[in-house]
Steps between C-alpha positions, in 0.01 A plus 500: 500500500243471777460122485613214284404153390659209684437126532474378860373197691390487863497123550670195356299306244420457130526760223173654616669656806690741272320834491568807286486811720461836325573732793826360637746744652800595289812385692772732623846368412715443806880519535670336204172462315372620165142585405404315179192536283436140402412418140509119509522225762658160441317200648656189651387178672634650822218755484221247540696303759526813714133579437378155610742488794702199381827689444751550777480871418139500625604405852592851614270688262283771654149512354357680315786478252586589144602242239771457239880511519633642171413791274595760242421870521632855511686675783293790638686593817707374792554514874656811650844336521517447123544834326505552124876458480487168686215374283684605185815318613291182531335553163166550674422864429129594501344401168725194459331174409604226742441134582562301813361294785460542872771368727393164651471670839263767366151346505315795343330438166556673168157464334414867542520821301776639724748318724791588724786257446868480591726677252736202512218277377465686169695539178437721196339358188710575188383826346438353155244249634169529316186565704345177377797307644457630857288203620799269455708717732231477768544122500879493487629569850364214711534239226845626409637522853360154570669362189836657591478363856411157362764470229794684655459491877345156545538261205857604424471397136845437354618484139385172349218440751178339383184662632129420522259791553145421608259764378725652238226709339395672824620842613803375693563209265540731201794660681646184653563353156714782353677555832591130526641515148693817587648316799640237265241224495562270205137392471181626660179299485176668600162348575186671384182443308535393138344832397801682646771283342597756238535771764734275700711443190519876440642538851768240424354196677417149383125477566333206673122501468374367834146479362608259226740266678707414806771761553701262720520245222607772258783616729619144559501436126672828411771458765540123451389444857749739659253774587563873520739695720244764601122509534340845530144438614250785481205263557608288800174330607471258207863495391739516797494138617488355145799721410714314752497207256670702225780670697848384409741396774625812675220708351268751663128578505382859553126538569388862495208512750636633829310240706618201296569191712849379407486188720436250215818616326715499811378152595637377167827687537416750227596862547202736498465868589234770476629827350480824694456822308770760551368841396735767378543771242788308339274207422215719377741679267620164372142399422445828319809442288385146423159614379651788305740269318236236433668235715199480736192505275239482777150463361175657623205274429215720617441855626197554721353820645553567870134430572542142370734405785278208611498348151876549480547301822276225365727474196806490726356216705412304187875465457537480120572864422760551229740782579369776725159633599496877543252756634455832321445751779377770262195294398 
């Protein structure tokens, strides 16, 4: 392979700064790394926030840079310190289909035909997975690890807790709902557009259509004024401060954006924390088991060719995507 296709940007800005290069150099995997032929790339709001420079991850980014954090593909090789026996012991033998995401400290992109990525940041996709189901695996790692960090590490949902999820039909929201129920939540409400109400019910939530009424009034009515024990807020900008009015005494608010300002909550004596993703093979394997068993039915709303990266970012910024957006690298 003399050259490959890769999405890069050389300055911060709008979707137009993303350029598809057709002669990019194929990377050499370093120590502890695996060479992966990428089939699909999962997209996330973090991608456009890095691209426009608004994310904290953009602060130390060296330009030009690649884009994207999570993917699915096939193992094609490894660094010199990972021989065939070592790869086999990890379930990452050449030819194995894998999914994963870059460690938060690894700022390289994944929207390319070939990438070098840490072996610890990958897990095998179950062998019986149909080819047409691969896009969902490309969008699983970042959303799934975020959901685990939110529900288990930060919100500390206990049996009997009542929970409100903002953005329940989004990529992370579709995993927050079943994970909150797994953790013992007695009731989970989820805000979303009326068009997505049935999807929210399928996931196990009580839907609240924010485009048809006031979600705060609905929560106050449903809880007889008590409020909820936990708010999981994937939106933040329009929902964080209003959510402080529906938190029960001793409750907690967890906004997902890493740069969320928690001051309004703390000034009112309400506990609030931003989750921090903890990568790891154990958590990736757990996500794989959850998808395999049907417990985490993550939905892919649209699959776009690699060349449509700018349009994909426009859809991300619009903010009403249901489930996950995915790039097909083969197209």
